[in-house]
N, C-alpha and C positions, 0 to 999 in steps of 0.2 A: 234286806233289813237284818242287822246283826242280832244274833240270839243273845238274850240276857241270861246269864247263869243264875239259877235259883237254888240256893243252898237248901238242903233237906232240913237243916236245923232252923231255918228262917220261918218265923211265924207269918201266916198270910196277912195278918193285920199290919205287920212291919212293912211288907211289900206295898200294901195299899196306901199306907201313910207316906211312903216314899213317893208314890205316884202323885198324891195330892200335893206334896211339897214341891215336886218338879213342875206340876201344872201352875202353881202359884208363882214360882220363879220364872217360868216361861212367860206368864202374863205380865209380870213386872218388867222383864227384859223387852217385851213387845211394846209396852206402854212407853218406856224410855226411848226406844229406837224410833217409834212413830213420832213422839214429841220432838226429838232431835231432827228428824227429817222435815217435819212441818216448819220448825223454826229456821231450817236451812232453805226454805222456799219450795220444797217439793209439793207437787200437786197430789190430790187424792188418788188419781189413777196411777201415778208413779209409786206411791206407797202401796196401793193395792196390788200392783203387779209384783213388787218385791216380796210381798207376803203371800202371794198366790191366792188372793181372794178378790172379790168384786169391790169396786169403788164404794158401792152402797154399803157393803158389809163393814169395811174399814171406817167409813164415815159414821155409821150407826154405833159402832163400838167405841170410837175415840173422840168424836166431835165435842160432846158436852164436857168431858174432862179437859180437853185442850182449851176450850173457851174459858173454863173456870181457872185454868192455869195461866191465862193471859196470852195465849198463843194467837197471833193474827193468822187467820185461815184464809187461804186463797179462794177466790170466787171464780166460777166459770167465766170465761171471757166471751 
């Protein structure tokens, strides 16, 4: 893992605010990518594998939002 340079003049609060902003951005990127994959017909296991999580975890995190967005979700066959 690359080491992040931390300037001595940087306030700890600035660094922590940056972490919060990056987490929000990562969540937004994940939401968009999962929605795109599901609209393209991917299954929950495919999305989960790509994200490195379980099918249950990705379903729990994204299913309600996707349904509200009008995405047709695949059912188990």
